[in-house]
N, C-alpha and C positions, 0 to 999 in steps of 0.2 A: 593686791592684784593677783588673781589666780589665773583664769583663762576664760575665754568666751568671746562674745561679740560686743562691740561698743554700742551703746544705746543712742538713738536719735529721737527727735520729736515725733510723736504719733502722727501718722499720715504723711510724713515727709517723703517725697519721691526722690530718693537719692540712692546711689550705689550702696550695696551691702558693705559694711565695715569688715575688715579682715578679722579672722580668728587670731587671738593672741595666746601664746603658750609660754609657760615658764619651764626652763630646763636648767639643771645644775651641771656644773663642770667640776668634777672632784678628782682626787688622786693624791699621791704622796708629795712630800716636800721636793720642790725643784723639778717636777715632772713635765712642766710646760703649760700649766693651766692659764696663767696670765698671757702667755704668748698665743695660745689658742683663741682666747676671747678677743684679743687685740687683732688677730689676723682676719677674723671674719666680721667684726662689728662694723656696721655702716655709720655709727656715730662714734665720737671720741669716747673710748671706754673709760669708765670710772675705775680707778685703781686705788688701793689702799696699801701701797708698798712702803716699807720702812727698811733702812739699811741694817744689815746684819752687823752685830757688834761682838766684841770679845766676851761681854757678859752673857751673850746668848749661846756661845759655843757649847757649853755643857748640855744644853737641851735641844739644840738644832744640829741634827746629824747631817753634815755636809759631805759625807763620804760619797764619792762618785760625782758630786756637783761642786767641787772645790772652787770653781770660778764664780759661783753664784754670790752676789753681793747684796741683794735685797730679798725681802720676803713679804707676802701678802698677810696682813694682820686682821682683816675683816672680810672683804670680798672684792671680786672684780665684777663689773657689770657691763654688758654690751647688748646690742640689738641687731638682728638680721631679718630682712624680709625675704622669705623663700619664694613667694609668688604673691599675686594680687590678693589672695585669700588667706595668707598665713604669715604671721610675724612671730618670731621667736625672741624671747628675752632670756639672756644668759646670765647666770649667777655663778661665778667661780668661787669655790670654797677655799679657805686657808688650809694648808697642808699639815701644819705641825699639831702635835697632840694637844698642846695647851690652848689651842683655839677651837677645838672641836665643839665646845659648848655653843658656838654660833651655828653649827650645822642644822640643829632643829628649827631655828628661826628661818634659815634660808630654804629649808625643805618644804615649808608650808606652801601648799598649793602647786607644787611642782608636778608636771606631767611625767617627767622622766629625768634621766641623768646620763652623763658621760663619765665613765671612770677611765682616766688617762693613765697609762702604765708605761714604765721604763723597764725594758727587759733586763737591765743591769741590776735593778732593785725591785724585783717583782713582789717581794714580801711587803713592801710599802703599800701595795694595793689592797691587801687583805682587809684592812679596817674599813675602807670605803665600800668594798663589795659586801662585806657583812652588814654594814649600815643600811644599804638599800635593800638587801634581801630581807632583813628583819622587818623593814617597814613596807615591804611589798611595792617598792617604787621601781618601775621598769628601768633598766639601764643597758647601755651598750659599752663594751670594753674597746677602747681605742689604743692601739699600740703605737706610741710615739717613737719613731726611729731616730736615735741619736747617732752622730758620726762615730764610727768605730765600734758600735754596739752589735752584739750577735743578733742575727735575724733568725727567727723561729717560725715554723708554720702555725696557722691558727689553731689547729688541733692540739699542738704541744702547749700553746698558751692556755687553751681551755682546760687541759688536764692539769697543768701546773697551778692554775687558780681555782680548780675544782668548780667550774661553772656548769650550770644547767645547760642542756642542749639547746634551749630556746634563746639563750643570751647571745646576741650578735657580737662577733669579734672581728674588728677591722683594723687594717694598717692605717696609719695617720701620720701626716707631717703637719705638726701644729703651726708651722710657719706659713702654710699655703691655704688660701681661702677655699679653693675648690675641694681640697682634701677634708678640711674641717666641715664644710657644708655637707658633704656626703655622710659624715659621722652623725651630724645633727638630724638629717633626714632619717637615718637609720633608727635613731632614738624615737622619733615621732611615730614611725611606722611600727616599731616594736611595741610601743605603748598602746597604739590603736588596736593591734592584734590582741594584746592582752585584755583590753577593754571589751572587745567583741566576744572573746572566749569566755569572759566572766559573766556575760549576759545570757549565754546559752543555758537553757534549762537542763537540770540534771536528769538523766534517764530514769524513768520509773522502774522500781524493782519488779521483777517478774512475779506474777501471782502463782502461788502454789495451789494446784488443783487436787 
């Protein structure tokens, strides 16, 4: 499943099927990806969470998220209808380094991505940002505000993460459907702008007379 319109029988007089788009939800360990997908999904989200164990402590850095007791080991999956013409399928990526081999599979056919960040652990966002930049996948940075965390202006976040000026940076509460929906719409709009810009012809070099 990439994206496009569903096909019906030739000549059938029926309403147009909605466009379906695939988006990724990425970010560091414990940043709120599972919460985000669950908050906005209109279907019961598919989750692949397992309990954290003592054996995993040497490789799972829980600093700052000590209360976290489970972790995603494959993906989260949800769906949201934006309007009659647009449906988004959401794929949440696992956050730990040892599961990054799954990212390439999940990224196949994705229109764009959300990189969810926690201002207490901004360095955990670098890997996801680098991943999408290298593959030229449009993404929006969503700052998930945790209780007690320092609040910074968007320009400070952009500078700290060394983001291009075109990358949207939004505040987000991963627990609230309206907040998450705004972020997802931002990803789609950003990806569409990128697609339009890529189709514009390069200006012809001036002739030397």
